[in-house]
N, C-alpha and C positions, 0 to 999 in steps of 0.2 A: 554567478557562482561558478566555482572551478572544482572539477574532480581531481583526485590524486593522479590520474592519468595525464592531466594537463588540459583535458577537454573543458571548454567553457560553455556553460548554459546561460543563455540570455532569456529570462522569462519576460513575458509581457506584464505590464503593471496590473495589479488587482489583488484582492484578498485571497482568491483561490490559489493563485500562483505564489503568494506570500506563504501560504500554508504548505504548499509543496516544497518550497525552499526550506522551511523549518523541518519538515519530515526528513529531508535528505541531510541537512546539517546538524539536526539535534536528535531526532528519533533513531535513525539508523546507527549513528555512532554509539548510542546508549544500548540499544536492544537488537542490533542487526548482526552481531557476531561476525563482523568484518564483511557485511553484505555489500555487494557491488550492484549499483543501479543498472538494470538492464533496459528499462523503459521508463520514460516520463513524458507526460502529456503537457500541453500548454493550452490555455483557453483560446488563444489565437492561432497557434501552430500545433496541430494535433500530435504529430510525432516529433517532439523536440529532441529526444534522445532515444535511440533504439539500437540494441545489440542483438539483432536477429539471429546471428550464428549461435550465440550462447543459449538463447531461448529455444532454438531448434534442437540443440544438443540435449536440453532438458525435456524434450518432447512436449513443449508448451503448445497450446492451440494456435491455429492460424489467426493472425492478427486482423482485426477489423475494428473500426472506430467505436461502434456501439457496445462492444463486449468488454473492452479493456478497462481495468481499473486505472486510476490516475498514475500510480507508481508501481513498478514491479522491480523487486530487488532480490538477489540471491546470495545466501550465505553458504559458501562451499564447506566451511567448518561444520555446520549443522545439517547441511543438505536441506535447507529450508528456503522456500520461495515465498516472499512476502508480497501479498496482493493488497495494496493500500488505496483506499478511497479517501480523498481529501474533500471534506464536506464544508462548504461555505453556505450554500443555499439549498442543496439537494444531493442525493446520491449515497446514502448510508448503505452498509452491507446489511440489508434486510433479509428476512427469510427467503423471499423470492430471489433476490440477488445472490444470496449464498448458494442456493440450489443451482442457479445458472452457472456460477463460477465453479462449483464442484463438478458439474457435468462437463464443462469446458476443459477442466484440468485433470480429468480422471485418468489420463494416460501419462501425465507428467511424472518424471523420474524423481522429483523432489517432493518433500512433504510441504503442504501449503499452510501458511499462516494468513488469516484474514483480519485486516485491521481497518477500522474507520478512524480518521483523524479530524480533529476540530481545532480552531484557533483559540476558543475560549469555552468556559463552562456554560455560559448563557446559550451559545449555539448548540452545544451538546444536549442541554436540557430540552430543547425544542424537538430533538430527534431521538431521544433515549428510548422511547417506547417502540420505535421501529427497528432497533438494532437486533440482529439475530443472535441467538445463543451460539456458543462455541466460536465466538469471535472476540477480538480485542478492541479497545478504544484507547486512543492516546490524545491528550489535549496539550496544546502548545503552552498554555499558561500554567501548567503543572507538569513540566517535562520529565520529572523523575518518577512519575507514577503511570501505571497502566491500569485501566479498568478491564477486568476480565469477566466476560459474560458466561460464566459457568464455574462451579466449584470443584470440578474434577481435577483440573490441572492449571498451571499458570504458564502462559506463553509457550505454546508448543502445538504441534499438529494433532488433529484428531483422526482416528482411523475410520 
């Protein structure tokens, strides 16, 4: 896949990376408000794409393998930082994961949007009970819809 900057990402084969590619090519253009991908992982190569300077400017936490979501993207237009977990077999934004990510990003200058993404509804149903409130869900096989886990607002940060 190729970014507008010209940088090419070569994902390793696999469903997880297929999902990440769909997030970048389909979710972010729909819901990202011009978001730029600042970090993306790969199952075989952990730091496939990293814009450490921009993350530092946003006062994002120090990077380490176990703490990072699969994709981090930033919308300058909204000042939103998207933390996206691509779930094929594990790793939803659960209550525990949400608390961890909130603690790690408490000094961040951008508002945080927490998203769990799935390839299909079947996989989503397996994990639905574990997804934290005040987060979003996006499913590749229904790309024009977002499942919002709270009734207060739609796709926006919580204070």
